[in-house]
C-alpha positions in Angstrom: -2.4 -10.6 2.7 -4.1 -9.2 5.8 -3.7 -12.3 7.9 0.1 -12.5 6.8 0.6 -8.9 7.8 -1.1 -9.5 11.1 1.1 -12.5 11.9 4.3 -10.6 10.8 3.7 -7.7 13.3 2.4 -9.7 16.2 3.4 -7.0 18.7 1.3 -5.2 21.3 2.4 -1.8 20.0 1.8 -2.5 16.3 -1.3 -1.8 14.3 -2.4 -3.2 10.9 -5.0 -1.1 9.1 -7.2 -2.4 6.3 -9.9 -0.2 4.8 -12.2 -1.7 2.1 -12.7 0.6 -0.9 -15.0 0.7 -3.8 -13.5 -0.6 -7.0 -14.7 2.3 -9.1 -13.7 5.2 -6.8 -11.2 7.6 -8.3 -9.1 7.9 -5.1 -8.5 4.7 -3.1 -7.0 4.3 0.3 -3.9 2.0 0.6 -4.7 -1.6 0.8 -2.8 -2.2 4.0 -1.0 0.1 6.5 1.3 -1.3 9.1 2.2 1.0 12.0 5.0 -0.1 14.3 7.1 2.1 16.7 10.3 0.2 15.7 10.0 -0.4 11.9 7.7 2.7 11.2 4.8 3.1 8.9 4.6 0.8 5.9 1.9 1.1 3.1 1.3 -2.0 1.0 -0.4 -2.2 -2.4 -2.0 -5.6 -3.0 -2.9 -6.8 -6.5 -5.4 -9.7 -6.8 -3.4 -11.6 -9.4 -1.2 -14.7 -9.5 2.4 -14.3 -10.6 1.4 -15.8 -13.9 -0.7 -12.7 -14.7 2.3 -10.4 -14.5 3.6 -10.2 -18.0 6.5 -7.8 -17.4 7.8 -5.0 -15.2 9.3 -2.0 -16.9 11.9 0.4 -15.5 10.1 2.8 -13.1 7.7 0.2 -11.8 5.1 0.0 -14.6 3.6 -3.5 -14.5 1.8 -5.2 -17.4 -1.0 -7.4 -15.9 -3.1 -9.8 -17.8 -6.9 -9.8 -16.9 -8.3 -12.5 -19.1 -7.7 -11.4 -22.7 -7.0 -7.8 -21.6 -3.5 -6.4 -20.6 -3.5 -3.4 -18.3 -0.5 -1.3 -17.3 -0.3 -0.1 -13.7 2.3 1.4 -11.5 1.8 -0.1 -8.0 4.9 1.7 -6.8 3.5 5.0 -7.8 0.1 4.1 -6.3 1.6 3.2 -2.9 4.0 6.2 -3.0 1.1 8.6 -3.5 -0.9 7.0 -0.7 2.2 7.2 1.6 2.5 10.9 1.1 -1.2 11.4 1.6 -1.1 9.5 4.9 2.2 11.0 6.0 1.0 14.6 5.3 -2.3 14.0 7.2 -0.3 12.7 10.2 2.2 15.6 10.0 -0.9 18.1 10.0 -2.4 16.4 13.0 0.9 16.6 15.0 2.0 20.1 13.9 4.9 18.7 11.8 6.4 16.9 14.8 6.4 13.5 13.3 8.4 11.0 15.2 7.9 7.8 13.2 9.5 7.0 9.8 7.5 6.3 6.7 
């Protein structure tokens, strides 16, 4: 996913951020952040599964993922939305609420 993101935003002014995280941490950074002066800031949540492991997607974004014999429900949309607000708020605080780039 990281290589695809780098290829997709191959511009001198763009930045792709990837921070490894510990799997058992309670709060985790976003998987990928793309910063581009034209398209804005995009946060991407990556799931390490094949499409065959997605059993269903409910209204509101709750996904049922199969991990071996276990089924886990996660909401990647909520995960990335929460991360987006964390990053946006931190940037706003750093620039005294004068944020010029869309999230």
